[in-house]
PyMOL CGO cylinders between C-alpha atoms (Angstrom):
from pymol import cmd
from pymol.cgo import CYLINDER

trace = [
    CYLINDER, 21.76, 138.54, -32.65, 23.30, 135.01, -32.88, 0.3, 1, 1, 1, 1, 1, 1,
    CYLINDER, 23.30, 135.01, -32.88, 21.57, 132.36, -30.78, 0.3, 1, 1, 1, 1, 1, 1,
    CYLINDER, 21.57, 132.36, -30.78, 23.76, 130.47, -28.29, 0.3, 1, 1, 1, 1, 1, 1,
    CYLINDER, 23.76, 130.47, -28.29, 23.40, 126.79, -29.10, 0.3, 1, 1, 1, 1, 1, 1,
    CYLINDER, 23.40, 126.79, -29.10, 25.39, 124.48, -26.87, 0.3, 1, 1, 1, 1, 1, 1,
    CYLINDER, 25.39, 124.48, -26.87, 25.25, 120.82, -27.83, 0.3, 1, 1, 1, 1, 1, 1,
    CYLINDER, 25.25, 120.82, -27.83, 28.28, 119.78, -25.84, 0.3, 1, 1, 1, 1, 1, 1,
    CYLINDER, 28.28, 119.78, -25.84, 26.48, 118.65, -22.66, 0.3, 1, 1, 1, 1, 1, 1,
    CYLINDER, 26.48, 118.65, -22.66, 24.27, 116.28, -24.65, 0.3, 1, 1, 1, 1, 1, 1,
    CYLINDER, 24.27, 116.28, -24.65, 27.29, 114.68, -26.29, 0.3, 1, 1, 1, 1, 1, 1,
    CYLINDER, 27.29, 114.68, -26.29, 28.94, 114.23, -22.91, 0.3, 1, 1, 1, 1, 1, 1,
    CYLINDER, 28.94, 114.23, -22.91, 25.80, 112.65, -21.51, 0.3, 1, 1, 1, 1, 1, 1,
    CYLINDER, 25.80, 112.65, -21.51, 25.67, 110.21, -24.41, 0.3, 1, 1, 1, 1, 1, 1,
    CYLINDER, 25.67, 110.21, -24.41, 29.32, 109.32, -23.93, 0.3, 1, 1, 1, 1, 1, 1,
    CYLINDER, 29.32, 109.32, -23.93, 28.77, 108.79, -20.23, 0.3, 1, 1, 1, 1, 1, 1,
    CYLINDER, 28.77, 108.79, -20.23, 25.81, 106.47, -20.95, 0.3, 1, 1, 1, 1, 1, 1,
    CYLINDER, 25.81, 106.47, -20.95, 27.85, 104.52, -23.51, 0.3, 1, 1, 1, 1, 1, 1,
    CYLINDER, 27.85, 104.52, -23.51, 30.78, 104.18, -21.11, 0.3, 1, 1, 1, 1, 1, 1,
    CYLINDER, 30.78, 104.18, -21.11, 28.44, 103.00, -18.32, 0.3, 1, 1, 1, 1, 1, 1,
    CYLINDER, 28.44, 103.00, -18.32, 26.96, 100.38, -20.65, 0.3, 1, 1, 1, 1, 1, 1,
    CYLINDER, 26.96, 100.38, -20.65, 30.45, 99.26, -21.63, 0.3, 1, 1, 1, 1, 1, 1,
    CYLINDER, 30.45, 99.26, -21.63, 31.47, 98.94, -17.96, 0.3, 1, 1, 1, 1, 1, 1,
    CYLINDER, 31.47, 98.94, -17.96, 28.34, 96.95, -17.18, 0.3, 1, 1, 1, 1, 1, 1,
    CYLINDER, 28.34, 96.95, -17.18, 29.00, 94.58, -20.09, 0.3, 1, 1, 1, 1, 1, 1,
    CYLINDER, 29.00, 94.58, -20.09, 32.64, 94.17, -19.02, 0.3, 1, 1, 1, 1, 1, 1,
    CYLINDER, 32.64, 94.17, -19.02, 31.55, 93.49, -15.44, 0.3, 1, 1, 1, 1, 1, 1,
    CYLINDER, 31.55, 93.49, -15.44, 29.05, 90.84, -16.62, 0.3, 1, 1, 1, 1, 1, 1,
    CYLINDER, 29.05, 90.84, -16.62, 31.70, 89.17, -18.79, 0.3, 1, 1, 1, 1, 1, 1,
    CYLINDER, 31.70, 89.17, -18.79, 34.22, 89.20, -15.92, 0.3, 1, 1, 1, 1, 1, 1,
    CYLINDER, 34.22, 89.20, -15.92, 31.61, 87.72, -13.56, 0.3, 1, 1, 1, 1, 1, 1,
    CYLINDER, 31.61, 87.72, -13.56, 30.78, 84.98, -16.07, 0.3, 1, 1, 1, 1, 1, 1,
    CYLINDER, 30.78, 84.98, -16.07, 34.47, 84.13, -16.51, 0.3, 1, 1, 1, 1, 1, 1,
    CYLINDER, 34.47, 84.13, -16.51, 35.02, 84.12, -12.74, 0.3, 1, 1, 1, 1, 1, 1,
    CYLINDER, 35.02, 84.12, -12.74, 31.98, 81.89, -12.16, 0.3, 1, 1, 1, 1, 1, 1,
    CYLINDER, 31.98, 81.89, -12.16, 33.19, 79.51, -14.88, 0.3, 1, 1, 1, 1, 1, 1,
    CYLINDER, 33.19, 79.51, -14.88, 36.65, 79.35, -13.28, 0.3, 1, 1, 1, 1, 1, 1,
    CYLINDER, 36.65, 79.35, -13.28, 35.15, 78.76, -9.82, 0.3, 1, 1, 1, 1, 1, 1,
    CYLINDER, 35.15, 78.76, -9.82, 32.91, 75.98, -11.19, 0.3, 1, 1, 1, 1, 1, 1,
    CYLINDER, 32.91, 75.98, -11.19, 35.87, 74.31, -12.93, 0.3, 1, 1, 1, 1, 1, 1,
    CYLINDER, 35.87, 74.31, -12.93, 37.92, 74.57, -9.75, 0.3, 1, 1, 1, 1, 1, 1,
    CYLINDER, 37.92, 74.57, -9.75, 35.30, 72.88, -7.58, 0.3, 1, 1, 1, 1, 1, 1,
    CYLINDER, 35.30, 72.88, -7.58, 34.60, 70.27, -10.28, 0.3, 1, 1, 1, 1, 1, 1,
    CYLINDER, 34.60, 70.27, -10.28, 38.30, 69.42, -10.54, 0.3, 1, 1, 1, 1, 1, 1,
    CYLINDER, 38.30, 69.42, -10.54, 38.56, 69.33, -6.76, 0.3, 1, 1, 1, 1, 1, 1,
    CYLINDER, 38.56, 69.33, -6.76, 35.69, 66.83, -6.46, 0.3, 1, 1, 1, 1, 1, 1,
    CYLINDER, 35.69, 66.83, -6.46, 37.19, 64.72, -9.27, 0.3, 1, 1, 1, 1, 1, 1,
    CYLINDER, 37.19, 64.72, -9.27, 40.54, 64.64, -7.47, 0.3, 1, 1, 1, 1, 1, 1,
    CYLINDER, 40.54, 64.64, -7.47, 38.82, 63.63, -4.21, 0.3, 1, 1, 1, 1, 1, 1,
    CYLINDER, 38.82, 63.63, -4.21, 36.90, 60.79, -5.90, 0.3, 1, 1, 1, 1, 1, 1,
    CYLINDER, 36.90, 60.79, -5.90, 40.06, 59.61, -7.66, 0.3, 1, 1, 1, 1, 1, 1,
    CYLINDER, 40.06, 59.61, -7.66, 41.92, 59.59, -4.34, 0.3, 1, 1, 1, 1, 1, 1,
    CYLINDER, 41.92, 59.59, -4.34, 39.14, 57.50, -2.78, 0.3, 1, 1, 1, 1, 1, 1,
    CYLINDER, 39.14, 57.50, -2.78, 39.24, 55.09, -5.72, 0.3, 1, 1, 1, 1, 1, 1,
    CYLINDER, 39.24, 55.09, -5.72, 43.02, 54.89, -5.42, 0.3, 1, 1, 1, 1, 1, 1,
    CYLINDER, 43.02, 54.89, -5.42, 42.76, 54.05, -1.71, 0.3, 1, 1, 1, 1, 1, 1,
    CYLINDER, 42.76, 54.05, -1.71, 40.16, 51.33, -2.47, 0.3, 1, 1, 1, 1, 1, 1,
    CYLINDER, 40.16, 51.33, -2.47, 42.38, 49.81, -5.17, 0.3, 1, 1, 1, 1, 1, 1,
    CYLINDER, 42.38, 49.81, -5.17, 45.41, 49.87, -2.86, 0.3, 1, 1, 1, 1, 1, 1,
    CYLINDER, 45.41, 49.87, -2.86, 43.39, 48.11, -0.13, 0.3, 1, 1, 1, 1, 1, 1,
    CYLINDER, 43.39, 48.11, -0.13, 42.17, 45.51, -2.64, 0.3, 1, 1, 1, 1, 1, 1,
    CYLINDER, 42.17, 45.51, -2.64, 45.73, 44.97, -3.89, 0.3, 1, 1, 1, 1, 1, 1,
    CYLINDER, 45.73, 44.97, -3.89, 47.00, 44.49, -0.33, 0.3, 1, 1, 1, 1, 1, 1,
    CYLINDER, 47.00, 44.49, -0.33, 44.21, 42.00, 0.42, 0.3, 1, 1, 1, 1, 1, 1,
    CYLINDER, 44.21, 42.00, 0.42, 44.93, 39.98, -2.73, 0.3, 1, 1, 1, 1, 1, 1,
    CYLINDER, 44.93, 39.98, -2.73, 48.64, 40.05, -1.98, 0.3, 1, 1, 1, 1, 1, 1,
    CYLINDER, 48.64, 40.05, -1.98, 47.98, 38.75, 1.54, 0.3, 1, 1, 1, 1, 1, 1,
    CYLINDER, 47.98, 38.75, 1.54, 45.76, 35.94, 0.19, 0.3, 1, 1, 1, 1, 1, 1,
    CYLINDER, 45.76, 35.94, 0.19, 48.39, 35.06, -2.39, 0.3, 1, 1, 1, 1, 1, 1,
    CYLINDER, 48.39, 35.06, -2.39, 51.11, 34.95, 0.29, 0.3, 1, 1, 1, 1, 1, 1,
    CYLINDER, 51.11, 34.95, 0.29, 48.95, 32.67, 2.47, 0.3, 1, 1, 1, 1, 1, 1,
    CYLINDER, 48.95, 32.67, 2.47, 48.22, 30.30, -0.44, 0.3, 1, 1, 1, 1, 1, 1,
    CYLINDER, 48.22, 30.30, -0.44, 51.84, 30.35, -1.53, 0.3, 1, 1, 1, 1, 1, 1,
    CYLINDER, 51.84, 30.35, -1.53, 52.96, 29.51, 2.01, 0.3, 1, 1, 1, 1, 1, 1,
    CYLINDER, 52.96, 29.51, 2.01, 50.43, 26.68, 2.26, 0.3, 1, 1, 1, 1, 1, 1,
    CYLINDER, 50.43, 26.68, 2.26, 51.45, 25.13, -1.05, 0.3, 1, 1, 1, 1, 1, 1,
    CYLINDER, 51.45, 25.13, -1.05, 55.12, 25.25, -0.16, 0.3, 1, 1, 1, 1, 1, 1,
    CYLINDER, 55.12, 25.25, -0.16, 54.56, 23.86, 3.34, 0.3, 1, 1, 1, 1, 1, 1,
    CYLINDER, 54.56, 23.86, 3.34, 52.44, 20.89, 2.18, 0.3, 1, 1, 1, 1, 1, 1,
    CYLINDER, 52.44, 20.89, 2.18, 54.45, 17.79, 1.52, 0.3, 1, 1, 1, 1, 1, 1,
    CYLINDER, 54.45, 17.79, 1.52, 53.45, 15.24, -1.10, 0.3, 1, 1, 1, 1, 1, 1,
    CYLINDER, 53.45, 15.24, -1.10, 52.05, 12.84, 1.52, 0.3, 1, 1, 1, 1, 1, 1,
    CYLINDER, 52.05, 12.84, 1.52, 49.97, 15.58, 3.13, 0.3, 1, 1, 1, 1, 1, 1,
    CYLINDER, 49.97, 15.58, 3.13, 48.64, 16.57, -0.28, 0.3, 1, 1, 1, 1, 1, 1,
    CYLINDER, 48.64, 16.57, -0.28, 47.62, 12.95, -1.04, 0.3, 1, 1, 1, 1, 1, 1,
    CYLINDER, 47.62, 12.95, -1.04, 45.92, 12.68, 2.37, 0.3, 1, 1, 1, 1, 1, 1,
    CYLINDER, 45.92, 12.68, 2.37, 44.07, 15.93, 1.68, 0.3, 1, 1, 1, 1, 1, 1,
    CYLINDER, 44.07, 15.93, 1.68, 42.83, 14.58, -1.67, 0.3, 1, 1, 1, 1, 1, 1,
    CYLINDER, 42.83, 14.58, -1.67, 41.73, 11.32, -0.05, 0.3, 1, 1, 1, 1, 1, 1,
    CYLINDER, 41.73, 11.32, -0.05, 39.61, 13.30, 2.41, 0.3, 1, 1, 1, 1, 1, 1,
    CYLINDER, 39.61, 13.30, 2.41, 37.93, 15.14, -0.46, 0.3, 1, 1, 1, 1, 1, 1,
    CYLINDER, 37.93, 15.14, -0.46, 37.34, 12.03, -2.59, 0.3, 1, 1, 1, 1, 1, 1,
    CYLINDER, 37.34, 12.03, -2.59, 34.40, 9.67, -2.18, 0.3, 1, 1, 1, 1, 1, 1,
    CYLINDER, 34.40, 9.67, -2.18, 33.58, 6.19, -3.52, 0.3, 1, 1, 1, 1, 1, 1,
    CYLINDER, 33.58, 6.19, -3.52, 31.82, 6.34, -6.88, 0.3, 1, 1, 1, 1, 1, 1,
    CYLINDER, 31.82, 6.34, -6.88, 31.04, 2.65, -7.44, 0.3, 1, 1, 1, 1, 1, 1,
    CYLINDER, 31.04, 2.65, -7.44, 28.16, 2.50, -4.93, 0.3, 1, 1, 1, 1, 1, 1,
    CYLINDER, 28.16, 2.50, -4.93, 26.59, 5.58, -6.50, 0.3, 1, 1, 1, 1, 1, 1,
    CYLINDER, 26.59, 5.58, -6.50, 26.72, 4.20, -10.05, 0.3, 1, 1, 1, 1, 1, 1,
    CYLINDER, 26.72, 4.20, -10.05, 25.54, 0.78, -8.85, 0.3, 1, 1, 1, 1, 1, 1,
    CYLINDER, 25.54, 0.78, -8.85, 22.59, 2.40, -7.05, 0.3, 1, 1, 1, 1, 1, 1,
    CYLINDER, 22.59, 2.40, -7.05, 21.66, 4.46, -10.12, 0.3, 1, 1, 1, 1, 1, 1,
    CYLINDER, 21.66, 4.46, -10.12, 21.77, 1.35, -12.34, 0.3, 1, 1, 1, 1, 1, 1,
    CYLINDER, 21.77, 1.35, -12.34, 19.93, -0.87, -9.86, 0.3, 1, 1, 1, 1, 1, 1,
    CYLINDER, 19.93, -0.87, -9.86, 17.01, 1.55, -9.62, 0.3, 1, 1, 1, 1, 1, 1,
    CYLINDER, 17.01, 1.55, -9.62, 16.66, 1.88, -13.41, 0.3, 1, 1, 1, 1, 1, 1,
    CYLINDER, 16.66, 1.88, -13.41, 13.34, 0.67, -14.82, 0.3, 1, 1, 1, 1, 1, 1,
    CYLINDER, 13.34, 0.67, -14.82, 13.23, -1.94, -17.56, 0.3, 1, 1, 1, 1, 1, 1,
    CYLINDER, 13.23, -1.94, -17.56, 14.01, -0.82, -21.11, 0.3, 1, 1, 1, 1, 1, 1,
    CYLINDER, 14.01, -0.82, -21.11, 16.02, 2.19, -19.97, 0.3, 1, 1, 1, 1, 1, 1,
    CYLINDER, 16.02, 2.19, -19.97, 19.64, 2.93, -20.79, 0.3, 1, 1, 1, 1, 1, 1,
    CYLINDER, 19.64, 2.93, -20.79, 22.28, 4.83, -18.79, 0.3, 1, 1, 1, 1, 1, 1,
    CYLINDER, 22.28, 4.83, -18.79, 24.00, 6.84, -21.51, 0.3, 1, 1, 1, 1, 1, 1,
    CYLINDER, 24.00, 6.84, -21.51, 26.46, 9.03, -19.53, 0.3, 1, 1, 1, 1, 1, 1,
    CYLINDER, 26.46, 9.03, -19.53, 27.39, 10.26, -16.06, 0.3, 1, 1, 1, 1, 1, 1,
    CYLINDER, 27.39, 10.26, -16.06, 29.52, 13.12, -14.77, 0.3, 1, 1, 1, 1, 1, 1,
    CYLINDER, 29.52, 13.12, -14.77, 30.72, 13.62, -11.19, 0.3, 1, 1, 1, 1, 1, 1,
    CYLINDER, 30.72, 13.62, -11.19, 31.28, 16.95, -9.47, 0.3, 1, 1, 1, 1, 1, 1,
    CYLINDER, 31.28, 16.95, -9.47, 32.27, 17.81, -5.89, 0.3, 1, 1, 1, 1, 1, 1,
    CYLINDER, 32.27, 17.81, -5.89, 29.01, 16.73, -4.24, 0.3, 1, 1, 1, 1, 1, 1,
    CYLINDER, 29.01, 16.73, -4.24, 26.73, 15.62, -7.08, 0.3, 1, 1, 1, 1, 1, 1,
    CYLINDER, 26.73, 15.62, -7.08, 26.52, 13.40, -10.12, 0.3, 1, 1, 1, 1, 1, 1,
    CYLINDER, 26.52, 13.40, -10.12, 24.67, 14.21, -13.35, 0.3, 1, 1, 1, 1, 1, 1,
    CYLINDER, 24.67, 14.21, -13.35, 23.38, 11.23, -15.30, 0.3, 1, 1, 1, 1, 1, 1,
    CYLINDER, 23.38, 11.23, -15.30, 21.81, 10.99, -18.77, 0.3, 1, 1, 1, 1, 1, 1,
    CYLINDER, 21.81, 10.99, -18.77, 19.37, 8.15, -19.41, 0.3, 1, 1, 1, 1, 1, 1,
    CYLINDER, 19.37, 8.15, -19.41, 17.04, 7.07, -22.22, 0.3, 1, 1, 1, 1, 1, 1,
    CYLINDER, 17.04, 7.07, -22.22, 13.48, 5.96, -21.37, 0.3, 1, 1, 1, 1, 1, 1,
    CYLINDER, 13.48, 5.96, -21.37, 10.54, 4.57, -23.31, 0.3, 1, 1, 1, 1, 1, 1,
    CYLINDER, 10.54, 4.57, -23.31, 7.85, 6.60, -21.51, 0.3, 1, 1, 1, 1, 1, 1,
    CYLINDER, 7.85, 6.60, -21.51, 7.46, 9.68, -19.33, 0.3, 1, 1, 1, 1, 1, 1,
    CYLINDER, 7.46, 9.68, -19.33, 5.96, 7.46, -16.62, 0.3, 1, 1, 1, 1, 1, 1,
    CYLINDER, 5.96, 7.46, -16.62, 9.24, 5.54, -16.51, 0.3, 1, 1, 1, 1, 1, 1,
    CYLINDER, 9.24, 5.54, -16.51, 11.08, 8.82, -15.85, 0.3, 1, 1, 1, 1, 1, 1,
    CYLINDER, 11.08, 8.82, -15.85, 8.78, 9.78, -12.98, 0.3, 1, 1, 1, 1, 1, 1,
    CYLINDER, 8.78, 9.78, -12.98, 9.02, 6.26, -11.53, 0.3, 1, 1, 1, 1, 1, 1,
    CYLINDER, 9.02, 6.26, -11.53, 12.84, 6.41, -11.70, 0.3, 1, 1, 1, 1, 1, 1,
    CYLINDER, 12.84, 6.41, -11.70, 12.94, 9.84, -10.05, 0.3, 1, 1, 1, 1, 1, 1,
    CYLINDER, 12.94, 9.84, -10.05, 10.72, 8.54, -7.23, 0.3, 1, 1, 1, 1, 1, 1,
    CYLINDER, 10.72, 8.54, -7.23, 13.03, 5.55, -6.69, 0.3, 1, 1, 1, 1, 1, 1,
    CYLINDER, 13.03, 5.55, -6.69, 16.09, 7.82, -6.59, 0.3, 1, 1, 1, 1, 1, 1,
    CYLINDER, 16.09, 7.82, -6.59, 14.37, 10.14, -4.11, 0.3, 1, 1, 1, 1, 1, 1,
    CYLINDER, 14.37, 10.14, -4.11, 13.78, 7.20, -1.76, 0.3, 1, 1, 1, 1, 1, 1,
    CYLINDER, 13.78, 7.20, -1.76, 17.42, 6.09, -1.97, 0.3, 1, 1, 1, 1, 1, 1,
    CYLINDER, 17.42, 6.09, -1.97, 19.66, 6.88, 0.98, 0.3, 1, 1, 1, 1, 1, 1,
    CYLINDER, 19.66, 6.88, 0.98, 22.59, 7.77, -1.26, 0.3, 1, 1, 1, 1, 1, 1,
    CYLINDER, 22.59, 7.77, -1.26, 20.97, 10.97, -2.53, 0.3, 1, 1, 1, 1, 1, 1,
    CYLINDER, 20.97, 10.97, -2.53, 19.76, 14.03, -0.65, 0.3, 1, 1, 1, 1, 1, 1,
    CYLINDER, 19.76, 14.03, -0.65, 17.95, 15.55, -3.61, 0.3, 1, 1, 1, 1, 1, 1,
    CYLINDER, 17.95, 15.55, -3.61, 17.02, 14.61, -7.18, 0.3, 1, 1, 1, 1, 1, 1,
    CYLINDER, 17.02, 14.61, -7.18, 16.67, 17.32, -9.83, 0.3, 1, 1, 1, 1, 1, 1,
    CYLINDER, 16.67, 17.32, -9.83, 15.49, 16.71, -13.40, 0.3, 1, 1, 1, 1, 1, 1,
    CYLINDER, 15.49, 16.71, -13.40, 17.33, 19.24, -15.58, 0.3, 1, 1, 1, 1, 1, 1,
    CYLINDER, 17.33, 19.24, -15.58, 15.98, 18.47, -19.06, 0.3, 1, 1, 1, 1, 1, 1,
    CYLINDER, 15.98, 18.47, -19.06, 13.71, 15.99, -20.82, 0.3, 1, 1, 1, 1, 1, 1,
    CYLINDER, 13.71, 15.99, -20.82, 13.83, 15.69, -24.61, 0.3, 1, 1, 1, 1, 1, 1,
    CYLINDER, 13.83, 15.69, -24.61, 12.31, 13.22, -27.06, 0.3, 1, 1, 1, 1, 1, 1,
    CYLINDER, 12.31, 13.22, -27.06, 13.92, 11.50, -30.02, 0.3, 1, 1, 1, 1, 1, 1,
    CYLINDER, 13.92, 11.50, -30.02, 13.19, 8.81, -32.58, 0.3, 1, 1, 1, 1, 1, 1,
    CYLINDER, 13.19, 8.81, -32.58, 15.10, 5.56, -32.76, 0.3, 1, 1, 1, 1, 1, 1,
    CYLINDER, 15.10, 5.56, -32.76, 17.43, 5.39, -35.75, 0.3, 1, 1, 1, 1, 1, 1,
    CYLINDER, 17.43, 5.39, -35.75, 17.63, 1.88, -37.21, 0.3, 1, 1, 1, 1, 1, 1,
    CYLINDER, 17.63, 1.88, -37.21, 20.80, 1.06, -39.12, 0.3, 1, 1, 1, 1, 1, 1,
    CYLINDER, 20.80, 1.06, -39.12, 20.83, -1.58, -41.84, 0.3, 1, 1, 1, 1, 1, 1,
    CYLINDER, 20.83, -1.58, -41.84, 23.62, -4.12, -42.33, 0.3, 1, 1, 1, 1, 1, 1,
    CYLINDER, 23.62, -4.12, -42.33, 25.26, -1.87, -44.92, 0.3, 1, 1, 1, 1, 1, 1,
    CYLINDER, 25.26, -1.87, -44.92, 25.57, 0.91, -42.33, 0.3, 1, 1, 1, 1, 1, 1,
    CYLINDER, 25.57, 0.91, -42.33, 22.94, 3.22, -43.84, 0.3, 1, 1, 1, 1, 1, 1,
    CYLINDER, 22.94, 3.22, -43.84, 19.94, 4.43, -41.85, 0.3, 1, 1, 1, 1, 1, 1,
    CYLINDER, 19.94, 4.43, -41.85, 16.36, 3.42, -42.57, 0.3, 1, 1, 1, 1, 1, 1,
    CYLINDER, 16.36, 3.42, -42.57, 14.44, 6.59, -43.54, 0.3, 1, 1, 1, 1, 1, 1,
    CYLINDER, 14.44, 6.59, -43.54, 11.00, 4.97, -43.57, 0.3, 1, 1, 1, 1, 1, 1,
    CYLINDER, 11.00, 4.97, -43.57, 8.52, 6.28, -41.02, 0.3, 1, 1, 1, 1, 1, 1,
    CYLINDER, 8.52, 6.28, -41.02, 6.90, 3.78, -38.67, 0.3, 1, 1, 1, 1, 1, 1,
    CYLINDER, 6.90, 3.78, -38.67, 3.72, 5.31, -37.25, 0.3, 1, 1, 1, 1, 1, 1,
    CYLINDER, 3.72, 5.31, -37.25, 3.37, 2.53, -34.67, 0.3, 1, 1, 1, 1, 1, 1,
    CYLINDER, 3.37, 2.53, -34.67, 6.72, 3.41, -33.13, 0.3, 1, 1, 1, 1, 1, 1,
    CYLINDER, 6.72, 3.41, -33.13, 6.63, 5.65, -30.06, 0.3, 1, 1, 1, 1, 1, 1,
    CYLINDER, 6.63, 5.65, -30.06, 9.08, 8.42, -29.28, 0.3, 1, 1, 1, 1, 1, 1,
    CYLINDER, 9.08, 8.42, -29.28, 11.83, 7.76, -26.77, 0.3, 1, 1, 1, 1, 1, 1,
    CYLINDER, 11.83, 7.76, -26.77, 12.81, 10.24, -24.06, 0.3, 1, 1, 1, 1, 1, 1,
    CYLINDER, 12.81, 10.24, -24.06, 16.23, 11.35, -22.85, 0.3, 1, 1, 1, 1, 1, 1,
    CYLINDER, 16.23, 11.35, -22.85, 16.52, 12.88, -19.37, 0.3, 1, 1, 1, 1, 1, 1,
    CYLINDER, 16.52, 12.88, -19.37, 19.35, 14.69, -17.60, 0.3, 1, 1, 1, 1, 1, 1,
    CYLINDER, 19.35, 14.69, -17.60, 19.11, 14.14, -13.85, 0.3, 1, 1, 1, 1, 1, 1,
    CYLINDER, 19.11, 14.14, -13.85, 21.32, 15.71, -11.17, 0.3, 1, 1, 1, 1, 1, 1,
    CYLINDER, 21.32, 15.71, -11.17, 21.72, 13.72, -7.95, 0.3, 1, 1, 1, 1, 1, 1,
    CYLINDER, 21.72, 13.72, -7.95, 23.00, 15.48, -4.81, 0.3, 1, 1, 1, 1, 1, 1,
    CYLINDER, 23.00, 15.48, -4.81, 25.09, 12.93, -2.90, 0.3, 1, 1, 1, 1, 1, 1,
    CYLINDER, 25.09, 12.93, -2.90, 24.51, 12.32, 0.81, 0.3, 1, 1, 1, 1, 1, 1,
    CYLINDER, 24.51, 12.32, 0.81, 28.10, 12.22, 2.10, 0.3, 1, 1, 1, 1, 1, 1,
    CYLINDER, 28.10, 12.22, 2.10, 27.14, 10.98, 5.56, 0.3, 1, 1, 1, 1, 1, 1,
    CYLINDER, 27.14, 10.98, 5.56, 25.20, 7.99, 4.21, 0.3, 1, 1, 1, 1, 1, 1,
    CYLINDER, 25.20, 7.99, 4.21, 27.95, 7.24, 1.70, 0.3, 1, 1, 1, 1, 1, 1,
    CYLINDER, 27.95, 7.24, 1.70, 30.55, 7.24, 4.48, 0.3, 1, 1, 1, 1, 1, 1,
    CYLINDER, 30.55, 7.24, 4.48, 28.53, 4.79, 6.58, 0.3, 1, 1, 1, 1, 1, 1,
    CYLINDER, 28.53, 4.79, 6.58, 28.15, 2.32, 3.70, 0.3, 1, 1, 1, 1, 1, 1,
    CYLINDER, 28.15, 2.32, 3.70, 31.91, 1.76, 3.67, 0.3, 1, 1, 1, 1, 1, 1,
    CYLINDER, 31.91, 1.76, 3.67, 32.35, 1.78, -0.09, 0.3, 1, 1, 1, 1, 1, 1,
    CYLINDER, 32.35, 1.78, -0.09, 35.80, 1.38, -1.57, 0.3, 1, 1, 1, 1, 1, 1,
    CYLINDER, 35.80, 1.38, -1.57, 37.29, 4.51, -3.21, 0.3, 1, 1, 1, 1, 1, 1,
    CYLINDER, 37.29, 4.51, -3.21, 37.70, 4.27, -6.93, 0.3, 1, 1, 1, 1, 1, 1,
]
cmd.load_cgo(trace, "trace")
């Protein structure tokens, strides 16, 4: 008698398991692709929204700058030459009393090397023999009515350079000679006091 061996159901079961595994893998791949597409969609959407906001801000800034430009352009075209000169005279202030005051308050053996005016201040550079002379000068300036505030920006020391008659410098060291000091001082001008002194515009 021949035994009845049927292997067909086992093969079908194996094929069914393989096909299920294949479907599961395909479903996972499709889900990953869909999630990637959804993420890219929302990322692009947020980028578009932020770019639209930035565009609106730039348009508003452009409109504001255009309005300011139009106002300034209208003012410059409407001002006549006489009005412009009067406007500059209002802004200007007399400088002679300020320089005279700075020179009058200088201690002995000091030298006013340079000065520079700005809108409401003057910066002066002076040479002094001692640090005490600098502090004394700053105290005098602080007590002056012409200045609201006195600020010492920098203090540096230097040696005197002696030139001979031939124009060359003397390189010998003199140990008895003291260092000199150069100070940059900013003086804030008191406009009200300056206006009451009645100085003449320079």
